[in-house]
C-alpha positions in Angstrom: 37.1 11.4 -1.8 34.4 11.5 1.1 34.2 8.9 3.9 31.8 6.1 3.5 29.9 5.7 6.6 28.4 2.7 7.4 24.1 3.3 8.4 23.9 3.0 12.3 21.5 1.3 14.8 18.3 3.6 15.1 17.4 2.1 18.2 17.0 4.7 21.3 17.8 3.9 24.3 15.5 4.6 27.7 17.8 7.6 27.9 16.8 9.3 24.7 20.2 8.2 23.3 20.6 6.6 19.5 22.6 3.3 19.6 24.6 4.4 17.4 26.4 0.6 16.4 26.2 -0.6 12.6 23.0 -1.8 11.0 23.2 -5.0 9.9 22.9 -5.3 6.2 19.5 -4.5 4.8 18.4 -4.0 8.5 17.8 -0.8 10.8 19.2 -2.3 13.7 22.7 -3.5 15.0 22.5 -7.4 15.8 22.6 -6.7 19.5 19.1 -4.3 19.2 17.9 -6.4 16.0 18.1 -10.2 18.4 16.5 -8.0 21.2 13.7 -6.8 19.5 12.8 -9.1 16.9 15.2 -11.7 17.3 18.1 -13.3 14.8 18.0 -17.3 13.7 20.6 -19.4 15.1 22.5 -22.3 14.0 20.3 -25.3 12.8 22.0 -27.9 14.8 22.5 -25.6 17.8 22.1 -27.4 21.4 22.3 -24.2 23.5 19.8 -21.7 24.5 20.4 -18.2 23.9 19.9 -16.7 27.2 23.1 -19.0 28.4 25.3 -17.2 26.0 26.6 -15.0 28.5 30.1 -13.8 27.4 30.0 -10.1 28.5 28.4 -7.8 30.9 26.2 -6.8 27.8 25.1 -10.5 27.4 24.4 -11.2 31.1 22.0 -7.7 30.7 20.6 -9.1 27.4 20.0 -13.0 29.7 18.3 -10.8 32.2 15.9 -9.0 30.3 14.7 -12.4 28.7 14.5 -13.7 31.9 12.4 -10.9 33.2 10.0 -11.3 29.8 9.5 -15.2 30.7 8.7 -14.2 34.3 5.6 -11.5 32.9 4.7 -13.8 30.4 4.3 -16.7 32.6 6.2 -18.7 30.1 9.3 -20.0 32.9 8.7 -21.9 36.3 9.3 -19.5 39.4 11.8 -22.1 41.0 13.5 -22.2 37.6 13.7 -18.5 36.8 15.2 -18.3 40.3 18.2 -20.9 39.2 18.8 -18.6 36.3 18.9 -15.5 38.3 21.3 -17.1 40.3 23.5 -18.2 37.7 23.4 -14.5 35.9 24.2 -13.0 39.4 27.8 -15.9 39.5 28.2 -14.2 35.9 28.0 -11.0 36.8 30.8 -11.1 39.8 33.1 -13.2 37.2 32.8 -11.0 34.1 35.7 -8.7 35.4 37.7 -11.5 34.9 36.5 -13.1 31.4 37.1 -11.5 28.4 35.9 -12.5 24.8 37.4 -9.4 23.2 35.6 -8.3 20.3 37.0 -5.9 17.8 34.4 -3.2 16.1 35.8 -4.1 12.7 35.2 -7.2 13.0 31.8 -7.0 14.2 28.8 -9.0 12.4 27.4 -6.7 10.0 25.2 -9.7 8.0 23.7 -12.7 9.2 25.0 -16.0 8.4 22.9 -18.6 6.5 23.1 -21.3 9.2 20.4 -23.7 7.3 22.7 -23.2 4.2 26.0 -23.6 5.7 24.0 -26.8 8.0 22.9 -28.5 4.5 27.0 -27.6 3.2 28.5 -29.4 6.3 25.5 -31.9 5.9 25.2 -33.3 2.4 23.7 -36.8 3.3 21.3 -35.2 5.9 18.5 -33.6 3.4 16.9 -30.8 4.3 17.7 -29.0 7.4 15.7 -29.4 10.7 13.3 -26.4 11.1 15.5 -23.8 13.5 13.7 -23.1 16.9 11.9 -19.7 16.6 13.8 -16.9 17.4 12.9 -14.9 20.8 10.4 -12.0 19.7 10.1 -12.3 16.3 7.6 -10.5 14.0 5.9 -13.9 13.5 5.6 -14.8 17.4 5.4 -11.6 19.3 6.3 -12.0 23.0 7.5 -14.9 22.0 11.1 -16.7 23.5 12.9 -19.7 22.9 15.2 -18.9 25.2 13.6 -19.7 28.3 10.3 -21.0 27.1 9.4 -23.3 29.9 5.7 -25.5 29.5 3.7 -25.4 33.0 3.3 -28.4 34.8 0.3 -30.4 34.9 -1.2 -29.5 37.9 -1.6 -32.9 40.3 -5.4 -33.9 40.4 -6.6 -32.6 37.5 
């Protein structure tokens, strides 16, 4: 009986190597690259920004990429970006002491239906709140709610 292999992520890294992680069901990318390139919906009632989920070195790098993208788009103030960058520096220094071990056989291969989960957890609330548009969606290219900050109003105008 032939060994059945799961489709592999089609993302090609800057150095020319294919990612190779298992794809999400019905997608061409693994969870990391799907989130990075197209975005993934988060929990409907989430109070945390994806950029603040710095649970390992990869997440720190992804948060840094989100910050760079926000700076290039002009959607974050320089002072706020400086503070986020300092926080990422601290996270980098602490990363070797923190373990959020993930076992490859338990990797996410299908996106949860957070809206249905919210509805099941809150049956009396009616329709769930509309989730925020995830970073880098096809519907909103180049947008990232992770670090989006409105520009302050200019004084005297």
